[in-house]
C-alpha positions, 0 to 999 in steps of 0.5 A: 763767763764770756762762753754763752751757752745756746743749747735751749735756743737750738733744742727749742728750735728743733722741739725736743725735750731735755730728756729726749737729747739727753736719751739720744746723746747718751748722758745723763739729763743732769750733765746736760742741764748743768751744760745747757744752763751754762755751768759746765766747766768744760764740754767733751768734743765727742759729747758737742759732735753727738749735740750737733748731729742729733740737733742739726747744727753747727758747734757756732750754733750752741757756743757763742763768745761775748767779749 
């Protein structure tokens, strides 16, 4: 898949666990894990917005396009 999810990198930079992020964003750990591993087929903009707000980052810090 040409879209790479760098959520684990941002979580490490912010020293935040999957459990903590899922609680703050308001989605299940299972769904966040699917997103983190790149297995998600889609992400809601509201979810992406919440993740960026919590991690204090831009969407481009999490999503990367690779040809």
